[in-house]
C-alpha positions in Angstrom: -5.3 80.7 37.0 -5.3 84.4 37.9 -6.1 86.9 36.1 -2.4 88.5 36.5 -1.2 85.2 34.3 -4.1 85.2 31.3 -3.5 89.1 31.1 0.7 88.5 31.0 -0.6 84.9 28.5 -2.6 87.8 26.7 0.4 90.1 25.8 2.6 87.0 26.0 0.4 85.1 22.6 0.3 89.1 20.8 4.1 89.9 20.9 4.8 86.1 19.9 2.5 86.8 16.9 3.9 90.3 16.1 7.9 88.3 15.9 6.4 86.1 13.9 5.6 88.8 11.8 9.6 88.9 10.8 11.1 85.4 12.0 11.3 84.3 8.0 13.6 87.7 7.2 15.5 86.5 10.6 15.6 82.7 9.6 16.9 83.4 6.1 19.6 84.7 7.4 20.4 82.5 10.0 19.1 84.0 13.3 15.6 84.6 15.2 15.0 86.4 17.8 13.1 85.1 21.6 11.2 86.6 24.7 12.7 86.8 27.4 10.1 88.5 29.8 7.7 91.0 30.0 7.9 93.1 33.7 5.6 94.0 35.5 6.4 97.9 33.9 5.2 96.2 30.5 8.7 96.1 28.9 9.7 93.3 26.6 13.1 91.9 27.5 14.5 89.9 24.1 17.6 88.1 23.2 18.4 88.6 19.1 20.0 84.4 18.5 22.0 82.9 16.1 23.7 85.3 13.3 21.6 88.1 14.6 22.7 87.8 17.6 25.9 89.3 16.5 25.2 90.9 13.3 26.0 94.7 13.2 22.4 95.2 11.3 21.2 93.8 14.5 19.7 97.5 15.3 18.2 98.9 12.4 16.5 94.7 12.2 15.2 95.7 16.0 14.2 99.6 15.2 12.9 99.0 11.5 10.9 95.6 12.1 10.8 94.5 15.5 10.1 97.7 17.4 7.4 98.6 14.8 5.7 95.1 14.9 5.3 95.1 18.5 4.5 98.1 19.3 1.7 98.1 16.2 0.3 95.2 18.1 0.7 95.0 21.3 0.6 98.9 22.3 0.4 98.2 25.9 4.4 97.6 25.8 5.6 100.4 27.4 9.5 99.8 26.3 11.5 97.0 24.6 15.1 96.3 25.4 17.0 93.8 24.0 19.9 92.8 25.3 22.6 91.4 22.8 22.4 94.4 20.1 25.6 94.2 18.4 
């Protein structure tokens, strides 16, 4: 395994850990969030799934929950995009 893959696996593991802290709240409402990719520029691309994909509160959930959790635990992420914010 090359060093780039190791770094990406570390970042991905910490991203998943940060999302795991808010997943129970999403799952309680019939939704979840999925990591699509981390770009070379350290942009995290996510997708809300289930009920979260169509929820009118998904923008607030993203700003107050997802974005804060990821930025706190994975500070090297430069930006976060959700492909399907309602």
